[in-house]
C-alpha positions, 0 to 999 in steps of 0.5 A, a space after each residue: 462477455 463483460 470483462 471483470 472490473 478488476 481486470 479492466 482496472 489493472 490494465 488501465 493501471 498498467 497503461 497509466 504507469 507507462 505515461 510517465 514512469 514505465 519505459 525501456 531505454 537502451 534496453 533497460 526498463 525504468 524499474 530495473 537497476 542498470 548495474 545488476 544483470 539479473 535486474 536488467 534481464 528480468 525487468 526488460 522481459 517483464 516490460 515486454 510481457 506487459 507491453 511497455 513502450 520503448 524510449 518514452 520519457 520518464 520521471 526519476 527520483 522523488 518525482 517518480 515516487 510521487 507519480 507512482 503514489 498518485 497512480 496507485 491511489 487512482 487504482 484503489 479509488 476505482 476498485 475498493 469503493 465498488 466493494 461496499 456491498 461486501 464491506 458497508 461503510 463510509 470510506 475514504 481513500 486519501 494521499 498521505 495524512 499524518 496518523 495523529 489525525 486518526 482515532 487510533 493515533 490521536 494521542 500522538 498529537 498530545 505527545 507532539 504538543 508536549 514535545 514542542 516544549 521539550 527538545 529531549 522528548 521531541 528527539 525520542 518521539 519525532 519518528 512516531 507522530 510524524 508518520 504520513 503513509 503514502 495512501 490511507 484508507 479510512 472509515 468515518 464513524 457511523 451515526 446511530 440512525 444508521 446503526 439502528 436502521 434495521 433494529 434498535 441496536 444501540 442506545 445512549 447508555 451503552 456502547 459509549 466507548 467504541 469509536 465506530 459510533 459518531 456520538 463517541 468520536 468524530 475522528 476517522 478510523 485508519 483502516 489501511 496504510 499503503 506504502 508505494 515503492 516504485 523500486 526497492 532498495 535497502 533504504 526504502 525497505 527500512 523506511 517501510 518496515 519502520 513505518 509499519 512497526 510504528 503503526 502497530 506499536 503506537 496504536 490505541 485500538 485495532 491495527 490497520 492493514 499495512 501493505 506495500 505496493 511495488 513494481 520491483 522486478 528482482 525477486 531477491 529485492 522483493 524478498 527484502 520486504 516481503 519475507 518475514 511477518 509481524 510488521 507488513 501484512 503483505 506486499 503487492 506487485 503491480 504485475 505479479 502474473 506477468 513476472 511469474 510467466 517471465 520467470 517460468 522460462 528457465 533462464 532465472 531458476 533461482 529468481 523463480 524459486 524465490 518468487 514461488 517461496 514468497 507467493 506460496 508463503 502468502 507474502 506476495 500478491 498481485 495488485 488485483 488482490 489488494 482491493 479484496 484484501 482491504 475488505 477483510 
């Protein structure tokens, strides 16, 4: 029987992460905090469950973050477009672009231009119009010919404000913002939440999906970004199924309980869920 597309893409994602990111050196996985006992133990067990090789060279710091974004971008490009039968449209999946380039946030460019002549205004607005999500999923406006393909649905005198019609707007619609965090520390949590709140607060129109993708092995740190509602839609782990299996052996009961709370509370899902969630 042919293996499911998502299963193949997920496996290839794991293999790709091992090329320059995911390894185990001196008993410590590259996504673990070497100064935290639980992080070392869970991270090493998770790496073994995924089949991560030991002593492979790995990137660090910002280079690791950039590589994780690149690999996550490839995963989404290899999966989401194949679901067009469920969500027709002209879609693009791109690395970070300023949100002011999209239809819901185009007004921020006007504010930027105004702020360029006023330092006090610039200090207030800086964080709003310079947001560049790690990955964006966009939808292009539709020509009337496509909208009217099966029946005469629109005409020039009506529906003159909706951005989905190409005659009304040439700007792409921001469908989703995906933040990529190889590991989670407090500063990275704050950045993701701040970006999410700005996306929600500054939009004119529908809110985009706001997601976080991470390889963080420690549930308590996952909770710092996954628990709570109102800003981030959901957090996606690169190997949630394997992490659940690792924590099921009873060595880390508190961590297993925390993970279950996030999963049962619909705040944490596997990376394989993300393409389908973007269809909604």
